[in-house]
N, C-alpha and C positions, 0 to 999 in steps of 0.2 A: 337377579338383575340379567346374568347372561341368560338364563333361562327364557325370562320374555322374550330377549333378543332372539336368540334363536327361535322360538315361537314364530315371532313377527316375520323373523326373514323367509321364513318356510311358506307363513299364511302367503306373503306377498307374492310368494313363486306360486303356489295354488293359486290364487287371484286371477293371475295376470299370465300365466302358461297357456296357451290356447293352442290345442292341435297335437297335444299328447307329450310324452316323456322327452322326446328327442326334439322337440322345438323350446321346451323348457330348460336345455342345456345350458345357451348363452345368460338366460335369468339366472339360473343358477348359479352359474360361474361368476358374474356381477356381484351376487350377495356374498358368496362364501369365501373367494377370491381375491378380488377386486375391493369389496368394499369392507368387508369385518376383518380379510387376513387370518382367515381359521385355518385355510388349506394354502399350502403352493399349489401353484398351474400343475406342475407333476403329479403330487398328492390328487390334486381335482380328478386330472385325466386317468390315473389308476383305478379311483374310487366310480368312475363312470366305466371303467372297463369293466369290472367286477360287477356293477351295477347290472349291466346289461347280459351277464353272464349267468345271473341269478333270477330265478323267477320271480315275475310280478313288473308293476309298472317302472320304467327309470327315472322315475322322478321320485317316484316315493321308495325306492332302493337308495339312492343316492342320498334323500332327506337322512334315513336309516343309518347309514353309514358315516353319514359325515356328524348326525348326534350323536353317534354313538364314541367316534375320534373324539369329537368336542367335551361332552357331559358323560360317557359311558352310558348305561340301558337308559336313564333317565331321559337325557340327550337325545337317545332314538325314540324312544316315544313320544316325545314334545317336538322332536322335528319333523315326525309321521303327520302326527295331530295337526300341526301346523301347515303342512301340505297338504291333507286331504280334508278337513273340516269347510274352506272356504270352497274349494271343488266342490265337494257334497252337497253346501247349499246353493249354489250356482248352478248346479245341476237341476237341482229338486225346483228351483226356480223355473229354470227356462222350460222342463218338462211341463211342468203346469201351463207356461203362457205358450208353450208351442202347443199343446195338444186344445188349447182351447183358440189360437189365432194362426195354425199352419197354414190356413189356405190364403193369406194375407200376401200381396204381391212384394209389401214391406218387409214379411220375414224372408222370403223368398230371397231378396235383395240382400238383408244383412248376411245371410246365410253363403252368397255366391261372392260378398266382399271380402270374408276370411278366408274362403279357401286360397287367395293367392300371397297372402300374408303368412299363412301357416307354410305354405312350400318356402316362403323366403327366410323363415325362424330356422326350419330344418335344415335349409341349405348352409343359411350360416352356420349351423351347430356343425354341420358336416365337414365344412371348409375348415372351423376352426380346428377339430377334433384333425384333420388329413395335415394340417400346417405344423402342426403339433408334434406329431408322429413323425412326420419327414422331415422336416427341417430345425424341429427341436425351438420351434418359436413359435408366436402369436402370430394369426395372420397381417394382424395390422402392422407387425414387424419385420415381412419381409423382406428382403432386398439381396441387392448381388452378394453381400457378407454373408447371407441365409444361406446361399447355394453351396459354401465350404461344406457346413454342418449336414450338408444332404445324406439323409441315411439308406441309403442302397437297400440292404435288406427289407427294411420297412416299406418302401415304395414296392419292390417286389413283389411283397408280402402281399400289399392290397391290388395290385394289378391283378396277382393271380387271383387272387378270393372274388375281384369283382369280374373276373372273366369264369370262373367258376360258379358265381350266383348267376349271372345272366347269362352267359352261352348254354351252360350243360346244368342249367337249375338245379344244383345240387343244394341239397336240405343246409341251410343255415347254422344248424350245430355243428355238423360236419365240418363246414367251413370255419366256424368259430373254434371247435377242437384242434383242428388242422392249423392255425393261425397260431395258435396258443403252443402247440409242438415247435411248431418251425421256429417261435420265437425265442423257446428256452434252447432250443438246438444251437441259435445264431448268439446268444447268451454266453453258451457254456465255449466257443472257440473265439469271443471277443477279446 
């Protein structure tokens, strides 16, 4: 039963996550943390961090890690297939219709309507991760009390990483590695 539930949860993620892996993070969190309680929010954030550092799409890596955590290797395969199969079928269908009707104004309107929704999903995921990293609470739980738990090293790491990425156009791989090293150093002195 758990195998089917795992497949169906990630099939829903594969079905309804438009805009790539980052846009899927809130949907994955809803399934894995909020609905099924397979992971705590802290464990989920750790898995997201690991899945971003490993090669491949974030949603698929997350599905693999979550499946592995819940049901070992069979769970990893089931969750990954659940995430991939619906998307594969959708893309196959869309590719057929897009090639056939790409010049219609309706198709252009649909694509134009999906762009703002995708940006909103990515922004929501980013704000959720940022609030968890800096305040150690979910974004809807932010309050004056959460300012007490403000994580200064995490906030400074975020600002430094953002500065290096935007202002100096550093390679994201070096920023990730540097942030990880900085996090280890800070953890040693806490």
